[in-house]
C-alpha positions as CSV (number, residue, x, y, z in Angstrom):
1,M,82.3,46.9,66.2
2,I,81.1,45.7,62.8
3,H,83.4,45.6,59.8
4,V,82.9,44.8,56.1
5,L,85.2,42.8,54.0
6,T,84.9,42.7,50.2
7,K,86.5,40.4,47.6
8,E,88.8,43.2,46.6
9,D,90.2,43.5,50.2
10,A,93.7,42.0,50.8
11,L,92.4,40.3,54.0
12,Y,89.5,38.5,52.2
13,P,90.1,34.7,52.8
14,K,92.0,33.5,49.7
15,L,90.6,29.9,49.9
16,L,87.0,31.2,50.1
17,K,87.6,33.6,47.2
18,Q,88.4,30.6,45.0
19,A,85.1,28.8,45.8
20,P,82.2,29.2,43.5
21,R,79.6,31.8,44.6
22,A,81.9,33.2,47.3
23,P,80.1,36.1,49.1
24,S,80.9,39.5,47.6
25,K,80.8,40.9,51.1
26,L,81.5,39.5,54.6
27,F,80.4,41.3,57.7
28,Y,82.4,40.5,60.7
29,K,83.2,41.2,64.4
30,G,86.4,40.3,66.1
31,T,90.1,40.0,65.3
32,L,90.8,39.6,61.6
33,D,94.3,38.8,60.3
34,T,95.8,36.6,57.6
35,P,97.2,33.9,59.9
36,L,93.6,33.1,61.1
37,F,92.8,31.7,57.6
38,E,96.1,29.9,56.8
39,S,95.1,26.5,58.4
40,C,91.4,26.1,59.0
41,L,89.4,23.0,59.9
42,G,85.6,23.0,59.7
43,V,83.9,21.0,62.4
44,V,80.3,20.0,61.9
45,G,77.9,17.5,63.4
46,S,74.6,16.8,65.0
47,R,72.6,19.2,67.1
48,R,71.5,16.1,69.0
49,M,75.1,15.5,70.2
50,T,75.7,12.3,72.2
51,S,78.2,11.9,75.1
52,Y,80.4,10.0,72.7
53,G,80.3,12.9,70.2
54,K,81.2,15.4,72.9
55,Q,84.2,13.3,74.0
56,A,85.4,12.9,70.4
57,V,85.2,16.7,69.9
58,K,87.1,17.3,73.1
59,E,90.0,15.0,72.2
60,L,90.2,15.7,68.5
61,V,89.4,19.4,68.3
62,G,91.2,20.3,71.5
63,T,94.5,18.8,70.2
64,V,94.4,20.3,66.7
65,A,93.3,23.7,68.0
66,A,96.1,23.7,70.5
67,A,98.5,23.0,67.7
68,G,97.5,26.2,65.9
69,I,94.7,25.1,63.5
70,T,91.7,27.5,63.3
71,I,88.4,25.8,64.1
72,V,85.5,26.9,61.9
73,S,81.9,26.0,62.7
74,G,78.3,27.2,62.4
75,F,77.6,28.2,66.1
76,M,74.6,25.9,66.4
77,Y,74.0,24.0,69.7
78,G,75.5,20.5,69.8
79,I,78.7,19.7,67.9
80,D,79.1,23.2,66.6
81,A,79.0,25.0,69.9
82,T,81.1,22.3,71.6
83,A,83.8,22.7,68.9
84,H,83.9,26.5,69.5
85,K,84.1,26.0,73.3
86,V,86.8,23.3,73.2
87,C,88.9,25.4,70.8
88,I,88.8,28.4,73.2
89,D,89.5,26.2,76.2
90,S,92.6,24.9,74.3
91,G,94.0,28.3,73.7
92,G,93.1,28.2,70.0
93,R,91.2,30.6,67.7
94,T,87.8,29.9,66.2
95,I,85.5,31.4,63.6
96,A,81.7,31.2,63.9
97,V,79.8,31.5,60.6
98,M,76.3,32.7,61.3
99,P,73.1,31.9,59.3
100,C,71.6,35.3,60.1
101,G,72.5,39.0,60.3
102,I,75.8,39.8,62.0
103,D,74.0,41.7,64.8
104,Y,71.6,38.8,65.6
105,I,72.8,36.1,68.0
106,H,71.3,32.7,67.0
107,P,70.7,30.6,69.0
108,E,69.8,33.3,71.5
109,N,70.8,31.4,74.5
110,Q,74.5,31.3,73.4
111,T,75.3,35.0,74.1
112,E,78.1,33.9,76.4
113,L,79.7,31.8,73.8
114,Y,79.4,34.6,71.2
115,A,81.2,37.0,73.6
116,S,83.8,34.4,74.5
117,I,84.7,33.9,70.8
118,L,85.3,37.6,70.4
119,N,87.1,37.9,73.7
120,H,89.6,35.2,72.7
121,S,90.8,36.7,69.4
122,G,88.1,34.8,67.4
123,L,85.9,35.9,64.6
124,V,82.1,36.1,64.0
125,L,81.2,36.1,60.2
126,S,78.1,36.6,58.2
127,E,77.2,37.5,54.7
128,Y,74.1,39.3,56.0
129,E,74.1,42.6,57.8
130,G,71.9,43.9,60.6
131,T,69.5,41.9,62.8
132,L,68.1,39.7,60.0
133,K,66.7,36.6,61.5
134,P,67.7,33.2,60.1
135,Q,65.5,31.6,57.3
136,M,65.7,28.0,56.2
137,W,67.6,28.8,53.0
138,M,70.3,30.7,55.0
139,Y,71.6,27.5,56.6
140,P,72.9,25.9,53.4
141,S,74.2,29.3,52.4
142,R,76.1,29.4,55.7
143,N,77.4,25.9,55.2
144,R,79.0,26.8,51.9
145,I,81.1,29.5,53.6
146,V,82.2,27.0,56.3
147,A,83.4,24.6,53.6
148,G,84.9,27.4,51.5
149,L,87.1,28.7,54.4
150,C,88.6,25.4,55.2
151,Q,91.2,23.0,53.8
152,A,89.3,20.1,55.4
153,I,86.0,19.3,57.1
154,L,85.6,17.1,60.1
155,V,82.1,15.5,60.5
156,V,81.7,14.1,64.1
157,E,78.1,12.9,64.1
158,A,75.5,13.2,61.4
159,S,72.2,11.6,60.4
160,V,71.2,11.0,56.8
161,N,70.0,14.2,55.1
162,S,71.4,16.4,57.9
163,G,72.9,19.9,57.5
164,S,76.4,18.4,58.1
165,L,76.1,16.4,54.9
166,I,75.2,19.6,53.1
167,T,78.4,21.1,54.3
168,A,80.3,17.9,53.3
169,S,78.7,18.1,49.8
170,F,80.1,21.7,49.4
171,A,83.5,20.5,50.7
172,K,83.5,17.8,48.0
173,R,82.5,20.3,45.4
174,F,85.3,22.6,46.5
175,S,87.8,19.7,46.5
176,R,88.4,19.8,50.3
177,Q,89.4,16.8,52.4
178,I,86.5,15.3,54.4
179,F,87.3,13.5,57.7
180,V,84.7,11.5,59.7
181,V,84.7,10.1,63.2
182,P,83.5,6.5,63.4
183,G,80.4,6.0,65.5
184,S,78.2,3.3,66.9
185,I,76.5,1.1,64.3
186,F,73.4,1.4,66.5
187,S,73.2,5.2,66.4
188,E,71.2,7.2,63.9
189,N,74.0,9.8,64.2
190,S,76.4,7.4,62.5
191,L,74.4,6.8,59.3
192,G,75.4,10.0,57.7
193,V,79.0,9.5,58.8
194,Y,79.3,6.0,57.2
195,Q,77.6,7.3,54.0
196,L,80.4,9.9,53.7
197,F,83.0,7.1,54.4
198,E,81.5,5.0,51.6
199,E,81.9,8.1,49.3
200,G,85.6,8.4,50.1
201,A,85.9,10.4,53.4
202,K,88.8,9.4,55.6
203,L,88.2,7.9,59.1
204,V,89.8,9.7,62.0
205,I,90.8,7.8,65.1
206,S,93.6,10.1,66.3
207,P,94.4,13.9,66.2
208,S,97.5,12.8,64.2
209,D,95.2,11.9,61.3
210,I,94.3,15.5,61.0
211,L,97.6,17.1,61.9
212,D,99.4,15.0,59.3
213,F,97.1,16.4,56.6
214,Y,98.0,20.0,57.7
215,Q,101.7,18.9,57.9
216,F,101.9,19.7,61.6
217,S,104.6,17.4,62.7
218,R,104.5,17.7,66.5
219,L,101.6,17.1,68.8
220,P,101.2,19.6,71.7
221,Q,101.7,18.4,75.2
222,R,98.2,17.4,76.2
223,R,96.2,14.2,76.8
224,N,95.4,12.5,73.5
225,F,93.8,9.4,72.1
226,T,97.1,7.4,72.4
227,Q,97.1,8.0,76.1
228,L,93.5,7.1,76.4
229,A,94.1,3.8,74.6
230,L,96.9,3.0,77.0
231,G,94.8,3.9,80.0
232,V,97.2,6.6,81.2
233,T,95.6,8.7,83.9
234,E,96.5,11.5,86.2
235,E,94.4,10.0,88.9
236,N,95.4,7.3,91.4
237,G,93.6,4.5,93.3
238,L,90.1,3.4,92.6
239,E,89.0,6.6,90.9
240,G,91.9,6.3,88.4
241,E,90.9,2.6,87.8
242,I,87.3,3.7,87.1
243,L,88.4,6.4,84.7
244,S,90.7,3.9,83.0
245,Y,87.9,1.5,82.3
246,L,85.5,4.2,81.1
247,R,88.1,5.6,78.7
248,R,88.2,2.3,77.0
249,E,84.4,2.0,76.8
250,P,81.4,3.7,78.4
251,M,79.8,1.3,81.0
252,S,76.8,1.0,83.2
253,L,77.0,0.6,87.0
254,D,76.4,-3.1,86.7
255,E,79.1,-3.6,84.0
256,L,81.7,-1.6,86.0
257,S,80.8,-3.6,89.1
258,R,81.5,-6.8,87.3
259,V,84.9,-5.8,85.8
260,M,86.1,-4.1,89.0
261,K,84.6,-6.8,91.3
262,M,83.2,-4.1,93.5
263,G,79.9,-3.8,95.3
264,F,77.2,-1.4,94.0
265,G,77.2,0.8,97.1
266,K,80.9,1.7,97.1
267,L,81.1,2.0,93.3
268,S,78.0,4.3,93.2
269,S,79.6,6.6,95.8
270,L,82.8,6.9,93.8
271,L,80.9,7.6,90.6
272,T,78.9,10.2,92.3
273,V,82.1,12.0,93.4
274,L,83.5,11.8,89.9
275,C,80.3,13.2,88.5
276,L,80.4,16.1,90.9
277,E,84.0,16.8,89.9
278,E,82.8,16.7,86.3
279,K,85.3,14.0,85.4
280,V,82.5,11.6,84.5
281,L,79.0,12.1,83.2
282,E,76.0,9.7,83.1
283,D,73.7,9.4,80.1
284,N,70.9,6.8,79.8
285,G,72.4,4.5,82.4
286,K,76.0,4.7,80.9
287,Y,78.9,6.5,82.4
288,Y,81.4,8.4,80.2
289,V,84.6,10.2,80.8
290,N,83.8,13.9,80.5
């Protein structure tokens, strides 16, 4: 069912109302209540998400969502969609801000995610009614709402002149905290991130960096970056050893073979099993913890 929220309504997000050019109306589907807006983190990033970006979202967003912080994003494929999914999988609540009419699902192939957000006490928002299809000017307009709803924005991967930097510029204008995830110096997806860092954004290397900002003092009981750094795993034997190495750094078959002093045949068989179990994924010849 579609509902309409105006600035005069008590449930209209207070933080968004304070932002310049806040929408006079918000159309929404899902579960609306005041606690949903009390601690919001916007998560944005590249549509061309890398395996590293996906892993970063899982570890950072999964932890802060499980702690009770609402995850806000723009529903696009890549970092946005992954942030929504990870939040739901962690038992958290998420808000999808759409660049189109509230009755139009965009991208169209994400109908399952759209339904999952609503089925897990989440919210779908738009300032447009009906089945209005997205136009280019609607994306920056959507980005200002993402920034306006949140106390802070987390940029995971972003190229220069990307939509993520537009969201960050709104966040800066609204005096919001901007967090960025450090990336590879060889990746185009890191250029926008380091530009934001040079402009004063804070680097995030642990969920605690975000939770401290929201004054959440206790981490939920789940695997986090500290455990990854220490190589703590729930697996035993050779599979656990492989995962321990890959948690430190993605590696090729040749690199793993050298550090583990193991032949290609046996190592390849173990990696195949880990990939089938979805514990590891392969991308451009490198293996990553999934």
